[in-house]
N, C-alpha and C positions, 0 to 999 in steps of 0.2 A: 576516736573510738566512740565517744559519747554522741557526737553528731551523727555518725553512721548508725548507731544503735537507735537513736530517736527517729532517724529517717526510715529505718525498717519498720518501726512501730507505726509510724504514720501511714506507710504504704499498706501495711496489713489492715489498718483501720479503714483506709480508703477502699481496699478490696472488699472488706466486709460490708461496707455501705453499698457498693456496687451490686454485690450479691443480693442484699436485702431489697434494693430497688428493683432488680431484675425479677425477683420472686413476686414482689408486689405488682409489678406491671403485668406479669404473666397471669396472676390471679385476677387482676382487673380485666384483662383481655378475655379470660375464660368467662367471667361474669357478664361481660358485654355481649358475648355471642350466645348466651343462653336466652331462651324465650322468657317473656314476662311472667309466665306461670310457674317458673322454677321456685320451689319452696312453698307454693301456695296450697298444695295438696287439694286442688280444685274439685275433688269429688268425682272425677271421671273414672269410669271402670270400662273394661272391655265390653262391647256390645253395641247394639243399634242405638243411634241418637238422632235427634231432629234439631233443625235450626230454621228460623224464619229468614229467608233471603229474598229481597225484592218483593216482599209481601206474600211469599209462597212458602209453605212448609216443605223443607227438603230433608231427605234422609241420608245418613251415612253410617258406616260401621267402623268402630275403632278397635284395634287389637293392640293392647299394651304388652310390653315385655313381661314375662313372668315375675321378674324381680324388679319391676318398675319402681324407681325412687324419685319422688317429685323434686329432689334436690340435685339429681344427676341427669344431665341432658343427653339422651341418645339421639341418633339420627331419626328423621321423620320421612316416611315414604307415602306419597299419594298414589293410589292405584285406580285407574279409570277403566270401567268395563266397556264392551263394544256395543254396537247397535242391537236393539231389542233385548238386551241382557240386563243384568243388575249386579250388585256387588257379590252375590252368591257365586257368580262365575269364578271368582278367585277365592272365596272363603270355603266353598264346598266342592266345586268341580276341579279346578286347576289350582291346587294348593302348593305347588312346588315353590312358588316365590316365598310364601310365608313359612314353608318348611325350611328353606334355605336361610331366611332371615332369622328364624327362631326367636331368641330374645335379644337380638342385636339392634332392633329399631322399633319405633312406633309405626304401625301400618294403619292407614286411613283409606277406606273404600267408600267413595261417594256414589250416590245414585243419580243418574240423569233423570230428567222429567220425561214422561210419556208424551209423544206427539202422535195424535191419532192412534193411540194404543201401543206405539212402539217407542221404547226409551232410546233417546239419542242425545249426544252432547251438541249444544249450539256453540260454535266456536267464538261467538261474540258475547251473547248475553250470559253464558255460563261463567265468563270471567268475573262477573259480579258475585256469583255464588262462590267461586274459588276464593275471592278476597274476603268474603264474609266468613267462610269456613276457616281460612288461615287465621283471621283475627280471633275467632272463637277458640281455636286450638292454642294459639299463642297466649291467650289470657288464662287458660285453664290447665295447660300441660307444660311440662318441662322438656324442651328439645333443643338440639344444637342448631342454631340458625345458619351455621356454615355447612350443614349436612342435610339439606332438604331436597328431596328428589321426587320426580314424577314418572310413573310408568303407565302405559295404556295399551290396549289391544284394539285394533281396527278403528272404529269411530273414536274410541278412547285414546288410541295412539295419535290420531289427528289432533285431538284436544291437547294431548301432552306436547305435541310439536308447537301448537299455538301458545301454550303456557311457557315453553322454553324461550319463545320469542318475546311474548308480552310480559312475562313475569320472570325474566332472567335476573332481575334484581332481588328475587326471593329464592330461586331454585339454584342448586349447585349442578345438577345434571338431569337429563331425561333419558328414558329408555323406551321408545315407542316400538311396538311389535305390529307389523302389517298395517302401517298407516303413512299418510303423507301430510306435508305442510302445504295447505292450499291458499294461504293468505300472502299478500305482498306488502305487509306492514313493515315499518321500520322497527327493528327490535330494540328492546331495553335490556341492558345488562348482557351477560354471557353465560352459557352453560356448556358443560361437556355432554357428548351425545353418543349413545349406543343405539343403532337401528338394527332390528331383527326382521328378516324378510324371507318368505318362502319362494323358491325358484319356480314352483308350480302353482302359485297363487293366482287364480283367475278372477277373484274379487278385487284384489289390489295388486295388479301385475308388477313385477320387478321394474319393468320399463317405466311405469307410472311413478314409482317412488324415486327413480334415479335423480330427477331434478332436486328433490328434497335432500338427498344424500349429498349432492354437489353443493347445495346451498349452505349446509352446515359446515362442510369442509372449507368453503370459501370464506365465510365470516369468522371462522376460527383460525384463519391464516394457514391452513394445511396445504401441503404440496400435493401433487398428483400421484406420487409414489405411495405404495402401501407396504406394510410388513405384517407378518403373522401376529395375531392377537393372542392374549392369554388363553382364550377358549379356542379350540380347533375350528369352530365355525366362523370365527371372526378375523377380519383384517383391520389393521389400524393405519390411518393416514399418517404420513411422516411430516414433521415440521410444524405441527399445530402450535398455537399459542400455549405457553407454559401453563400447565394445570387444566387445559381444556381440550382433551383429545376427542377425536371422532372415530368411532368404530362402526363397521358394517358387518353384520353377521348373517350369512346366507345359509339356508338349509333346503333340503330336497322336498319338503312338504308344501302344503298349500296355505290356506288362510288361517288355519287353526293355530292356537297357542302351542309352540313346540315344547317338547319335554325338557330341553336343555335351558330354556329361557330363564327360569327362576335362579338357578345357580350362576349362570353367566351374568345376569343383571346385578345380583347382590355382590358378586366378586368385583364387578366393574365399579360399583358404588364404593365398596370398601377400599379399592385401590387409589381413589382420588384423595389427595391431601385436602384438609379443610380449607375452604376459601370464603372469606367474608363476602356476603352479597353486596353487589354494587350495581349502580345504574350505568356504569361505563361500558360501552360496547366493545366487542373484540376488535383487534387491530386489522383484521382482514376486510376485504371489500367484496361486495356482491358483484359477480360478473355482469357486464352490460347486457341488458335484455335485447333480444332480437324482436322488434315490434313490427306489426303490420296493421292493416285496416280491413274491415269487412262491412259490406252493405247487404242487408237481408230484410225479409218481411216475415211477420208472424200473423197467422189467421187465428183470431180468438173466436171459436165456434159459438153459436147462439146460446148453447146450454152451459157455457162456462160459469162455474160457481165459485164465489169467493172474490176477495179483493187482491189483485196482483201486488206483490210486495218486493219481489227480487227477481232478477233475470240473470242467468248464468249461461255462458257458451262453452262447449267442450267438444272434443273430437273422440269418437268411438271407432272401433274397427268397421271397415266398409261392410255394408249389408246388415248392420245391427238393426234389430226391431224391438219394439216394446213388448213386454216390460224389460227394463234393464236394471239388474241388481248390482252388477260390478261397477268399479270405478272407471272413469274415462281414461283414455291413453294420455290426453293432454287437456289441461284447463286453459282456455283461451282468454276468458275474462269472467271473473266470478261476481262482478257487480256492475252490470250494464244498466245505465239509466233507463227506467221503464218508459218514460214518455207517455203519449196518449194511447191508451189501449182500452177497449170496451168489447163486450160480447157481440159477436156478429160482424166485427170490423177487422180490417187488415191494418196492422201497425207497421210502419216502415222505419228502419234504423239505417242511417247512413254514416259511413266512415267511422265505425266503432273501433277503437283501438283494441288490438289483441296481442297476446304474448306468444311469440313463435320460437322462443328459446328452446333449442334441442328438438324442435319439431321437424321431422323429415318430410319432404315433399312426397305427395302420393295421394291415394284414394282413401277417404274416410267417410264416416257418417257424422255430419254436423248435428249437434243437439242444442236446442234452446230450451232451458228448463225454467218454468215459471213457478216460483214459490209464492203461495198465497199467505195472507196475514194469518198468524196462528200456527204456521208450520215452522220448521227448523232447518237451517242450513248446516251441513252440506247434503245430507241424505234426504231426498224428496219423500214426503209423507204419502203413503199409499192411500188412494181414494181421495186425495186432497189436492196434491200438486199436479202440474201438467208438464208434458214434454213434447216437443216436435222434433222429428228426425228426418234428415234428408242426406242422401249420398252426394258427395261432392268430390272434386279433384282440386287439391291444393298444389299449385305449381309456381306461385310467387307470393310476395308479401301483401298483395292487394287482391281481395276476393270479393266478387259480386255474385250473390245468389238470387237469381231472378224469380224462381218459383217460391211462393210463401210456404213456410214451414207450418203445417197444420198440427195444432196441439191435440194431444190425446191425454186423457186422465191416466195417471200412473196407478196401476193396480198390480201388486205383487201376488 
């Protein structure tokens, strides 16, 4: 009896120690996933702020929860405006996202830099701005690093796609509205994805964003079957990696931010269990590309102004003419080596590799866009960048365009 009695006492003590250790570990984990600014009371308040990034003053707007406590980490949401807009698009015009979030998260609205008078996100150089801004927020605010999200519209949606790929080690999920992922980079980390797209969007057609949708489903190991999402506009892919769903939400509108987006996005973010950021990629694999080659020429007219910096090839609907404001049907190569090019001369490009994945054979307008130094990719700067257009017939994986594409100044 005494032995049994002592055994029970020992087991109770061991259980007590286990409980204490569990509580301590849970507390340590909670502390670990809080940002560095927790408890610092860094002096941040809601309103417009500035930061020096890459030697340039950048603006952003912070909206803190009404009962913000620097010791308690809420989620953090970055919200990126579209082309030619600024953060007031979300803080004054389309406030449904911040209305839905209310006091549930910190909202940060960065401003893009103007390029020839029009603000737009540069999908490469603005990664530095994002890194600097993230570090600034982490040092001064308290937020849960397991619940950091990115939202964007149009050009801002394209940037949020890029962030989901390049900064998946920091972000938990992204929710791009009317945007596509135009890079072929190897991604870092993994994110959950909600894409919202208008069926009648002529600026960013649904067919244009379909490869992006399939890309995220592939790297998150999703199957081809879908099921109804929580929001009636949305379908969810089946079989995705645990904690990393992919949703596609279609609506009957065009390129504008739809009324249901704010509620749908916030509900999606809230539905995700916290996941510590990691550099480990998803278990899925990107489908093999269908590649081809193209040989073509570009005539740089004598009055060409600026230093060529980047060349991109795309396909638009047959018969397209300048100016073009909408997105291309397909991006063939977003970074063609420029080679020798000078005003008044014809530059020849031979056997340039192109991506023909999901491209149907048929008639198109081939575009060659020249971005000059000081402009920003992917939206050409009006009055600064140049484009050549020529109708072609694509009927195999090897294309030769005999007639030079004549560049014209892009003016919207």
